[in-house]
N, C-alpha and C positions, 0 to 999 in steps of 0.2 A: 622563516627562521631556520627550519631544519635543513633546507636546501643550502642556505648560506653557511650553516655550520659544517655540512659535509664537504663543501668546497674548501673551507679553511682547514679542516682536518686533513684533506688530501694534500694541501700545500705543506702542512705541518709534517706529514709523513715523508714528503720529499726532502724537507730540511733535515729531518732526523736521519734519513738514509745517508745523506751527504755528510752529516756531522758525525755519524757513528764510526766512521773510519778514523776519527781523530779523538773522540771522546767516548768514555764509557757510558753505558745506559744510565748508571746512577748519576753521573755528572749532568747528563741531559735532563733527567727528571728533576734534579735539584734546581738547575737554572730555570727550567720551565716553571717550577713552582714559585721561585722567588720573583720572577718577572710577573707572574699572575697575581701574587700578593700585592706588589707595588701598584699594578694597574687597577686592581679591584678597589684598593683603598682610596686611590685618587678618584675613581668613578663614584664610589659610594659617598665620599665626602661632597662631591659636586651635586649628587642627587639627594643627599640628606638621608642615606640609608644607614642604620645602625648595624654594627656587627655583633651586638649582644643577641644571644639566642636562648630560647627556653628549652631546646632539645639538643643539648651538647652531645649526648650519647648517640643520637641518630647521625649527627655529623661525623662523630668518631668512626662509627661503623662504615659510613659511606666513604670516609677517607681511607680506612684500612683496605677495603676491597678495591676501591678505585685506584689507589696508588699501586697495589699489588698487580692489578691488571695492566696499569700503565708501564710498570717496570718490565713485566713479561713481554708486552707488545713492543716496546722500544728495543729490548734485547733480541726479539725475533726479527725485527726490521733490520738489525745489524747483521744477522746471520743468514737471512733468506732474501731472495729477490723481493723487492718492494711489493710487487703485485701479489705474490704468494702470502706475504705477511698481512696485507690488507684483507685478502680473502678469508684467512683464518679468523681475524678479528671480527669479520662480518657474521660469523657463526653466532654472535650474541643475539641476533634477532630470532634465530631458530631456538636458542636456549630460552629466550623470553616466552616464546609461544608455548614451549613445553612447560615452563614454570606456571604460566597462567592457566593452562589447561589442567594441570595437576591441582592447582588451588581451587579451580571451579568445581572439580570432582570432589575434593575433600570437604569443601564448605557447602556443597550442594546448592550453589548459586546458579544463576542463569548461565547456561553454557556459552562459550565464545562462538561467534559467527564462524563456521567452518570455512566460509569463503575468504574471510580475512586471514585466517591461518594459512589457507592455500596460497594467498597472495604473497605471504612471507616466504613460504617454501619455494614458490615459483621464482621469486626474486633471487633466492640463493642459487637456484639452478642457473639463472642468468649470470650470477657472480662467477660460478665455476666455468661457464662458457667464455666469459670475457677474459678471465685471467689464466685459465687452463693451467692450474698449478701442478707442478711436478716436484717430487722430492728425491734427492739423492740420499744414500744411506747415511752419510756423515752429517746430514742436516736434520736428523731426527730430533735431537734436543731442542733446536730452535722451532721445529714444527710443533712439538708438544707444548712449548712455551706459548706459541701463537694460539693454539686451541685453548689453553688455560686462560689466556687473556680474554678470549671471547666469552668464556663461561663466567669469569669474574665481572666482565663489563656488563653482562646481562643483569647480574645481581645489583651492580652499582646503578644501572638505569632505573631499576624498580625502586631502589632506595631514593633516587632523585624524585621520582613520582610521589613517594610517601612524604618526603620533606615538603614538596609543594602543597600537598593536602594538609600538612601541619601548619601551613601559613608562612613558611620560610621563603623570602624573596630570592630570586636567582642569584643576585650579587652575593648574598650571604652564603649560599650553598657553594658557589664557585670559590669564594674566599677561603673557606675552611678546607676545601679540597686542595686548593693551591698551597695553603699553609702545610697541610699534611704531606704534599709532594715535596716541598722545599725541605722540611725537617727530615723526612725519610731519605731523600736523595743525599742530603748532607751527611747523615749517619752512615749510609752505605758507602759513600765516597771515602769517608774517613776509615772505615773498617775493612773494606775490600781492596785488594791490590789493584793497581791500575793495569789495564790490559797492555801486553807487550807491544801491540801494534798501535796503541794510542800515541799520538804525538801532537804537540802544540802547532797551531797554525798562526798565520799573521792576522791581518784584518778579516780574512774570510771566515775563520772559525767563530769569532764573536758575533759576526753578522748572522751566521747560520743559527747559532743559539738564540740570538735575538728574534730571528724569524720563527723559530720553534715556539718561544714563549708568547709572542704577540698573537700569532695565528691560533695557537692552542687556547689562549685565554679568551679571546673574542669568540671562538667557536664554542668554547665551553659555556659561556654566558648564553649564547643563542640556543645551544642544545638543551641546556637546563630549562630555559624558558619554554621551549617546545614540549619537553617532557612533563613539565609541571602544569601546562595548560591544555595539552592535547592528549590523545589516546596513545597508549604505549605501542600497540602493534601498528598503528598508522605511522607513527614516527619511525618504527623499525623498518617498515617498507620503504619510506622515503630515505632512510639512511643508506639504502643500496645505491642511491644516486652518487654517493661518494666514489663508488667503483667506476662509474662512468667518468667522473672528473679525473680519477687516477689514470684511467686508460688514455684520456686525452692528454694529460700531463706527460705520460710516458711517450706518447707519440711526438709531442712537441719537444721535450727535453732530450729523449734518448732515441728518437726517430723509430719508435716501435710501430710497425704497420699492422693494424688489426685485420685478421682474416674474417671469413664469413661466419665462423663460429663466434668470434668476439662481437660482430655486428648483431648476430642473433641474440647473444646474451644481453646486449644493451637494450634491445627491443623488449626482452622479457623483464629487465629491471624497471624500465620506464613504465611498462604495462602494469607491473605489480604495484608500483607507487600510485599510479592513477586509479587502479582498482580500489586500493585501500582508501583513497580520498573519497571516491564515489560512494563506497559502502558507509563510510563515516558520515557523509552528508545525508544519506538516506536515513540513517539511524537518528540523526539530529532532527530531521523533519518529522519523524514519527513520534517525537517526544511531546507530551502535553505542553501547552504554551508556557506554564509557569516553570517548567523544568529547564527551559533554556537559560533562566537567570541564575541557576544554581552554580 
């Protein structure tokens, strides 16, 4: 599920990059949210899942931080090279590792496996090698926005895990996040002036927005299911595979030829993901037999 989600998020990023030349970040967030609401309602009705929740405040908090991260990320994609914006958003895994380490220290619980944390950090080294991001001085605001999106995304992912432990199904989690995105995007679109470079397209523009909404919604469902059922840092390591997909898309769409540094980075990313899976499997095998049913 996580690998499929990262592929779809990579396709979403490509559509956002193409659409950002003609639409504002708020407009893209709004359409993404509205399409998500429509798709989730249809799917929930088909599967018989109710949208009533016992933890509305948890959904509200997840929506606030998630939409803020999304707005910053979409804005960064519009002002930075796609590869650079994707790299900065991938900092979320490192932030999560730091959050969990700090929580383990404060609560005095069992410390996190340092090998798993190392896998996340090694994966980020691979990200840097694949994308080799560089900044120009006039790109600093978008760079800071990308870093902020990664920090907020880490907080949002941890909240998704908490919602899963509270018994919330992934469709309900994604529905309220999409609803928050649609409402926030509509408000920002109404309040903020439209960028001067934004201009309407023919049929290509709506198709790009449709691609953003569909790919993002399906990826969000898969990602939410992965985070609610799996371990946070394992999913964080697997999330790096999205950089591999982005590099391949860049090669296919923009004819970007990866050098030896990029190839080395891909090897590190894949190695980090496989290491995380192996460590998680060993931990599961070491649990008592009744613990596997929890």
